[in-house]
C-alpha positions in Angstrom: -4.1 -22.4 -22.2 -5.3 -20.1 -24.0 -4.1 -16.7 -22.1 -6.0 -13.8 -24.4 -9.0 -15.6 -24.3 -8.6 -15.8 -20.2 -8.1 -12.1 -20.6 -11.1 -11.5 -22.4 -13.4 -14.3 -20.2 -12.1 -11.3 -17.4 -13.2 -8.4 -19.2 -16.6 -9.9 -20.5 -17.1 -11.4 -16.3 -16.0 -7.4 -15.3 -18.4 -6.0 -17.7 -21.5 -8.2 -16.8 -20.8 -7.8 -12.8 -21.0 -4.5 -13.5 -24.6 -4.0 -14.3 -26.0 -6.3 -11.7 -25.2 -3.7 -9.2 -24.6 0.0 -9.3 -22.5 -0.5 -6.2 -20.7 -3.1 -7.9 -17.7 -0.5 -9.0 -16.9 3.3 -8.6 -15.5 6.4 -10.9 -12.1 5.6 -8.9 -11.9 1.6 -9.6 -12.9 2.0 -13.2 -10.2 4.6 -13.7 -7.4 2.2 -12.5 -9.2 -0.6 -14.4 -9.1 1.2 -17.6 -5.5 2.8 -16.7 -5.1 -0.9 -16.7 -6.6 -3.0 -19.8 -3.2 -0.4 -21.5 -1.2 -3.6 -20.9 -3.7 -6.1 -19.2 -6.0 -8.4 -21.8 -8.7 -7.8 -19.0 -9.5 -8.0 -15.6 -12.1 -7.8 -12.9 -12.3 -6.8 -9.0 -12.4 -8.9 -6.2 -13.6 -8.6 -2.9 -16.1 -6.5 -0.6 -16.8 -3.6 1.3 -14.5 -1.4 0.7 -11.1 -3.0 0.3 -10.4 -5.9 -2.1 -7.9 -6.3 -5.2 -8.1 -5.7 -9.2 -6.5 -8.9 -11.2 -5.3 -8.4 -14.0 -4.4 -10.9 -16.7 -1.3 -9.4 -18.8 -0.4 -9.4 -22.4 2.9 -11.0 -22.4 6.0 -9.0 -21.2 3.5 -6.5 -19.8 3.9 -7.5 -16.2 6.0 -5.0 -14.9 4.6 -1.6 -17.0 1.2 -2.8 -15.8 2.6 -2.5 -12.4 4.4 0.1 -12.9 1.4 2.6 -13.9 -0.3 0.6 -10.8 2.2 1.9 -8.9 2.2 5.5 -10.1 -1.4 5.5 -9.7 -1.5 5.3 -6.1 -1.7 1.5 -6.0 -0.1 -1.4 -4.4 1.4 -4.2 -6.3 0.5 -7.7 -4.8 2.7 -10.9 -6.6 0.4 -13.7 -6.6 0.3 -17.5 -8.0 -2.1 -19.9 -8.5 -2.3 -22.6 -6.0 -4.2 -26.2 -5.9 -4.2 -26.9 -2.5 -6.2 -24.0 -1.3 -6.1 -20.2 -0.6 -2.7 -19.9 1.8 -1.9 -16.0 3.0 1.9 -15.9 3.0 1.8 -12.2 4.3 0.0 -10.1 5.6 1.0 -6.4 4.6 
């Protein structure tokens, strides 16, 4: 229930993950991530092979601002929710 702590854990995980390999991120991903932190508590990249998603945990009331700044940066917003019965793809655009 502690969203602030969850966001900080995501951020710490991302920082540590980037120390594993210099191929974990890129300058453009780092720019997107840093831009996202204007409205997010933390985040991480998920996926591999040149594709994937940036996942952010937003500050209270900041999701719309995060969405706007990411879209202005050229990224697409993908809504999601936690699913307790396993991963389900609802759309594949």
